[in-house]
C-alpha positions in Angstrom: -128.9 18.9 -16.8 -128.9 15.1 -16.6 -127.3 14.8 -20.1 -124.6 17.2 -18.8 -123.7 14.9 -16.0 -123.4 11.8 -18.2 -121.2 13.7 -20.8 -117.7 12.8 -20.5 -116.3 16.2 -21.7 -118.6 17.9 -19.3 -117.4 15.9 -16.5 -113.9 16.1 -17.2 -114.1 19.8 -17.4 -115.8 20.0 -13.9 -113.2 17.9 -12.6 -110.3 20.1 -13.9 -112.1 23.3 -12.6 -112.3 21.9 -9.5 -108.6 21.0 -9.4 -107.6 24.3 -10.4 -109.9 25.9 -7.8 -108.0 23.8 -5.0 -104.6 24.6 -6.4 -105.5 28.4 -6.5 -106.6 28.0 -2.9 -103.1 26.7 -1.9 -101.3 29.8 -3.4 -100.5 32.8 -1.2 -101.9 36.0 -2.5 -98.7 37.1 -4.2 -98.6 33.9 -6.1 -102.3 34.3 -7.2 -101.4 37.9 -8.2 -98.6 37.0 -10.6 -100.5 34.1 -12.1 -103.7 36.3 -12.7 -101.8 39.3 -13.8 -98.7 38.0 -15.7 -99.8 34.6 -16.7 -103.3 34.8 -17.5 -103.8 38.4 -18.3 -100.4 39.3 -19.9 -99.6 42.4 -17.8 -96.1 43.3 -18.7 -93.3 41.7 -16.3 -92.1 45.2 -14.9 -95.6 46.5 -14.1 -96.3 43.5 -12.0 -92.7 43.4 -10.5 -93.4 47.3 -9.7 -96.4 46.4 -7.8 -94.6 43.7 -5.9 -91.7 45.6 -5.2 -89.4 43.0 -6.8 -86.2 43.3 -9.1 -86.3 41.7 -12.5 -84.6 38.6 -11.1 -86.6 38.3 -7.9 -89.9 38.6 -10.0 -88.9 35.9 -12.5 -87.7 33.5 -9.6 -91.1 34.2 -8.1 -92.9 33.3 -11.6 -90.8 30.2 -11.9 -91.8 29.3 -8.3 -95.3 29.5 -9.1 -95.0 27.5 -12.4 -93.4 24.7 -10.1 -96.0 24.7 -7.4 -99.0 24.7 -10.1 -97.5 21.9 -12.1 -96.7 19.7 -9.3 -100.1 20.2 -7.5 -101.6 19.5 -10.9 -99.7 16.4 -11.5 -100.4 15.1 -7.9 -104.1 16.0 -7.5 -106.6 13.2 -7.8 
């Protein structure tokens, strides 16, 4: 375990995991659903949009919003 703490790659990975966990905590339920279903698991957009009761345009606007939020928070997080 001590070797893991001293390893730079392991430490960096731990920091990135914590960073993403904090970003996810700041998203609302719908944003997390979009990120999990559409972005990470690859569920087709029309299936996710149906669950969220959104049109195609509204759905992709929401996807863009999530990408902007996550990207901005990732860059600013220290």
